C-alpha positions in Angstrom: 182.6 134.8 3.1 179.4 136.7 2.7 178.4 137.3 6.3 180.4 139.5 8.6 179.6 138.6 12.2 181.2 137.1 15.3 180.8 133.6 13.9 183.1 134.6 11.0 185.7 136.0 13.4 185.4 132.9 15.6 186.0 130.7 12.6 189.0 132.7 11.5 190.5 132.6 15.0 190.1 128.8 15.1 191.6 128.4 11.6 194.5 130.6 12.6 195.1 128.6 15.7 195.0 125.3 13.8 197.4 126.7 11.2 199.8 128.0 13.9 199.9 124.6 15.6 201.0 123.1 12.3 203.7 125.8 11.8 201.6 127.6 9.1 200.2 131.1 8.9 196.7 132.0 7.9 196.4 135.1 5.8 193.2 136.9 5.2 193.2 138.7 1.8 190.8 141.2 0.4 188.8 141.2 3.6 185.8 143.5 3.7 186.3 146.6 5.8 183.5 145.4 8.2 185.4 142.2 8.9 188.7 144.1 9.6 186.9 146.4 12.0 185.2 143.5 13.8 188.5 141.6 14.1 190.1 144.7 15.7 187.1 145.3 17.9 187.4 141.8 19.3 191.1 142.4 20.0 192.2 139.7 17.6 194.1 141.9 15.2 197.5 140.8 16.4 196.5 137.2 16.9 195.1 136.9 13.4 197.5 139.2 11.7 196.3 142.3 10.1 193.9 141.4 7.3 195.0 142.8 4.0 192.3 145.3 3.2 191.0 145.9 -0.2 192.8 148.6 -2.2 191.1 151.9 -1.8 188.3 152.1 -4.3 188.7 154.8 -6.8 185.8 157.2 -7.0 185.0 158.9 -10.2 183.2 162.1 -10.2 181.8 163.7 -13.3 181.9 167.4 -13.9 178.8 168.9 -15.4 177.5 172.3 -16.2 174.9 174.0 -14.0 171.6 173.4 -15.6 172.5 170.0 -17.0 170.0 167.4 -16.0 171.2 164.9 -13.4 172.3 161.6 -14.9 
Protein backbone atom coordinates (compact mmCIF):
# COMPACT_ATOMS: atom_id res chain seq x y z
CA UNK A 1 0.00 0.00 0.00
CA UNK A 2 1.70 3.15 -1.18
CA UNK A 3 -0.89 5.80 -0.34
CA UNK A 4 -1.92 6.62 3.20
CA UNK A 5 -5.32 8.25 3.11
CA UNK A 6 -8.89 7.71 4.27
CA UNK A 7 -9.56 5.39 1.34
CA UNK A 8 -6.84 3.06 2.65
CA UNK A 9 -8.35 3.12 6.15
CA UNK A 10 -11.82 2.47 4.68
CA UNK A 11 -10.49 -0.50 2.73
CA UNK A 12 -8.81 -1.95 5.82
CA UNK A 13 -12.01 -1.50 7.86
CA UNK A 14 -14.05 -3.31 5.18
CA UNK A 15 -11.51 -6.13 4.95
CA UNK A 16 -11.43 -6.49 8.73
CA UNK A 17 -15.23 -6.66 8.86
CA UNK A 18 -15.37 -9.29 6.10
CA UNK A 19 -12.68 -11.32 7.87
CA UNK A 20 -14.48 -11.08 11.21
CA UNK A 21 -17.74 -12.28 9.63
CA UNK A 22 -15.87 -15.38 8.48
CA UNK A 23 -14.30 -15.96 11.88
CA UNK A 24 -10.91 -14.66 10.80
CA UNK A 25 -8.68 -11.83 11.93
CA UNK A 26 -7.03 -9.26 9.68
CA UNK A 27 -3.55 -8.30 10.82
CA UNK A 28 -1.73 -5.29 9.47
CA UNK A 29 2.01 -5.80 9.61
CA UNK A 30 4.82 -3.32 9.05
CA UNK A 31 2.35 -0.49 8.66
CA UNK A 32 3.77 2.98 8.02
CA UNK A 33 3.56 5.31 11.00
CA UNK A 34 1.24 7.60 9.01
CA UNK A 35 -1.26 4.77 8.52
CA UNK A 36 -1.19 3.83 12.21
CA UNK A 37 -1.79 7.45 13.17
CA UNK A 38 -4.67 7.80 10.72
CA UNK A 39 -6.30 4.60 11.98
CA UNK A 40 -6.11 5.94 15.53
CA UNK A 41 -7.37 9.37 14.47
CA UNK A 42 -10.41 7.75 12.87
CA UNK A 43 -11.10 5.87 16.12
CA UNK A 44 -10.62 2.49 14.47
CA UNK A 45 -7.61 1.32 16.46
CA UNK A 46 -9.63 -1.15 18.52
CA UNK A 47 -11.83 -2.26 15.62
CA UNK A 48 -8.88 -2.99 13.35
CA UNK A 49 -6.54 -4.13 16.05
CA UNK A 50 -3.38 -2.19 16.65
CA UNK A 51 -1.25 -2.34 13.52
CA UNK A 52 2.18 -3.78 14.12
CA UNK A 53 4.43 -0.83 13.55
CA UNK A 54 7.82 -1.05 11.99
CA UNK A 55 10.67 -1.68 14.33
CA UNK A 56 12.25 1.55 15.40
CA UNK A 57 14.74 2.53 12.78
CA UNK A 58 18.31 2.63 13.97
CA UNK A 59 19.98 5.94 13.44
CA UNK A 60 23.70 5.99 12.90
CA UNK A 61 25.58 9.13 13.69
CA UNK A 62 29.18 9.56 12.75
CA UNK A 63 31.65 11.31 14.96
CA UNK A 64 34.06 13.70 13.30
CA UNK A 65 36.65 16.16 14.35
CA UNK A 66 35.95 19.85 14.20
CA UNK A 67 37.30 21.21 10.99
CA UNK A 68 36.59 18.00 9.05
CA UNK A 69 34.63 18.75 5.91
CA UNK A 70 31.03 17.65 6.00
CA UNK A 71 30.42 14.37 4.24
